[in-house]
C-alpha positions, 0 to 999 in steps of 0.5 A: 520373500515374495508370497507363494502362489495361492492359485484359483482356476476357474473352470467350465462344463461346456458341450464337447467341442467335437459335438455340433451344437443344436437349437431346441425346438422352441428356438431359444435354447441349445439342445443339451439332452443327451449331448456329451459334456467335457471340460472347457478347453481353455480351462484345461489349458489354464489348469495345465499351466497351473500345475506346470508352475508348481512342477517348475518350482514346487516351493512357489505354489502353496495351492491350486483350487478349481472352482465352477459354477453350475449344477451338480453335473459340474462335478465331473468337470471338476473332477477332470480338472483335479485329475490334471493335477489341482489339490482341491475343488469347489462347486459354486451350485445353482438350480436346475431349470429341468432335467437337461439344462441349468440356469444360464449364467451370464459373465457378469454374474460368474464374475461377481461369483468368482470375486467372492470366491477368490476373496474367501480363498485369499488367492493371489493368482487367478488363471482361467481360460480367455473364453468358453466355447459355448458362448465365446463371450471372453468377458468374465476374466476382465470383469473379474480383474475389474471387480478385484481391482487387480492387474490382468493379462489376457490371452497369454501364450506364455507365463514366467513367475520370478520366484525372487521378485514375484513378478509375473511375465505374460507374452500374448500375441497381438496383430504383428507380433508379440506383446509382453507384460510384467505385473506384481501379484495379485493378477488375473491371467486368461490363457490362449490355446498356444499356451500349452498342450495339456497332458493326458490323464492316467488311470490312477490320477482319475482315481486320485481325483475321486478322493480329493476334497471338493466343497459345495457352496451356493450364490447365497453363501457368496452373498451374490444375486445371479438374476439374469439380466438378459433374455434370449429371444430366439436363437437361429443357424447361420445361412447355408453357404452357397457354392461359389463360381469359377471364372476362366479369366481376370476379366471374368473375375472383375466382371463378376465383382462388378456385378455384386458391387464388390468394386 
């Protein structure tokens, strides 16, 4: 009989997708003071998929554990994930630089933290968002799979688990069509937006989430050094787009393209 799924879902606290990011006065970080934060949309999809796997086969999934790395403010993000149906949560707590922002964690540091946590939790499946909407790095899942020496299936648009064999089948959209991968556990899956539509949380689920177990650990507890290796020298907004010109004929269009060296 294949092992039951012990799922870990990493989640991240990010600036809400409806908020336009602003660069601070020093031109080196994104302004976070007084800004609304929420659960990263790709992470929300990952939590939803883990819960759906259990709902489709209750005997298949043993536990769903959320984990986030950041300041204590990330506890609200974990509770949002717990309200979707996860069992428990853990915060890998880092220190805050000031009242408005915490230490910036680079993808490799996050991957090392997750590796240590996954091994500690004795997990055999990681489902995580393919990227966070704040930095769009799309690196942590691949790095985690490499550090764990696990198989990986990225940009998943459909996930199916064979309860009899324990084989996981993942469909992913690629240029020109769909690619289907199959892998045995343990496995790291990163989720695409097309995988599912997360449910709306009910008030009673939000209240239940407050009673679910949440533990705190530190990077030192996991034996991981998170010292930044990169330095952001400056940030700047992209140049504003200028309006286009209208032309009356194809010949005029060709002339314009020649003027700018496009043809």
